[in-house]
C-alpha positions as a printed NumPy array, in Angstrom:
array([[ -2.362,  25.132, -12.604],
       [  0.147,  27.643, -13.884],
       [  3.928,  27.51 , -13.897],
       [  5.322,  28.873, -10.666],
       [  2.225,  28.202,  -8.522],
       [  2.505,  26.465,  -5.24 ],
       [ -0.006,  23.848,  -4.208],
       [ -0.623,  21.527,  -1.196],
       [ -1.821,  18.069,  -2.398],
       [ -2.712,  14.91 ,  -0.583],
       [ -0.756,  12.015,  -2.124],
       [ -0.405,   8.337,  -1.712],
       [  3.166,   7.277,  -2.074],
       [  4.817,   3.779,  -1.886],
       [  8.377,   2.474,  -2.47 ],
       [  8.93 ,   1.594,  -6.067],
       [  8.589,  -2.017,  -7.07 ],
       [  9.259,  -4.046, -10.125],
       [  9.625,  -7.425, -11.575],
       [ 12.077,  -9.792,  -9.661],
       [ 12.597, -12.199, -12.585],
       [ 16.276, -13.005, -13.18 ],
       [ 17.628, -11.738, -16.518],
       [ 14.898,  -9.166, -17.059],
       [ 14.877,  -5.422, -16.851],
       [ 15.285,  -4.255, -13.194],
       [ 12.732,  -1.586, -12.977],
       [ 13.364,  -0.804,  -9.247],
       [ 17.114,  -0.276,  -9.933],
       [ 16.3  ,   1.87 , -12.947],
       [ 14.087,   4.16 , -10.901],
       [ 16.695,   4.411,  -8.176],
       [ 19.341,   5.47 , -10.804],
       [ 16.896,   8.145, -12.106],
       [ 16.423,   9.563,  -8.582],
       [ 12.924,   8.366,  -8.085],
       [ 12.42 ,   6.913,  -4.626],
       [  8.599,   6.608,  -4.499],
       [  5.775,   6.247,  -6.92 ],
       [  2.126,   7.167,  -6.352],
       [ -0.871,   9.339,  -7.153],
       [ -2.744,  12.507,  -6.03 ],
       [ -5.821,  11.747,  -3.857],
       [ -9.253,  13.409,  -4.278],
       [ -9.797,  14.317,  -0.684],
       [ -8.846,  16.567,   0.807],
       [ -9.102,  19.014,  -2.013],
       [ -5.914,  20.636,  -3.37 ],
       [ -5.129,  23.971,  -1.93 ],
       [ -3.258,  26.757,  -3.666],
       [ -0.551,  28.12 ,  -1.451],
       [  0.887,  30.848,  -3.664],
       [  0.007,  32.318,  -7.049],
       [  2.45 ,  32.434,  -9.87 ],
       [  4.837,  35.396,  -9.959],
       [  4.388,  37.807, -12.856],
       [  5.892,  36.458, -16.105],
       [  8.144,  39.169, -17.562],
       [  8.078,  37.44 , -21.123],
       [  4.31 ,  37.459, -20.997],
       [  4.16 ,  41.057, -19.989],
       [  6.585,  42.088, -22.746],
       [  4.562,  40.209, -25.355],
       [  1.388,  41.876, -24.178],
       [  3.146,  45.278, -24.455],
       [  4.167,  44.454, -28.041],
       [  0.587,  43.405, -28.953],
       [ -0.718,  46.877, -27.772],
       [  1.721,  48.684, -30.129],
       [  0.807,  49.446, -33.691],
       [  3.728,  47.705, -35.348],
       [  3.912,  46.039, -38.822],
       [  3.79 ,  42.211, -38.452],
       [  7.398,  41.503, -39.475],
       [  9.091,  43.866, -36.885],
       [  6.665,  42.712, -34.23 ],
       [  7.582,  39.038, -34.811],
       [ 11.392,  39.912, -34.722],
       [ 10.944,  41.85 , -31.429],
       [  8.868,  39.024, -29.908],
       [ 11.567,  36.532, -30.838]])
C-alpha cells in the first residue's frame, strides 16, 4: 500500500473493553478520550480491493528530475533538501 491509495477492507470491529477493577487504569475511558470508539482487525476474506491509486507525488517527481541532472553531489543535496 502506498500513501494516498484508497482501499476497501473487510474488518471485524467491537466496542472497546478494558479492565473493570477499581483503582486501576481505565483502558476504556482512555480509548474514548483518544477518540477511539472501536477496536478490531482486518479480515482475510473477502480480499482487499484497491479503490483508487495514489495521486502523483510532487516531491518524488522533483527528486527524480534532480537525479537525472548531471549535478555535483553537494548542490544536488542542497536542492533536494
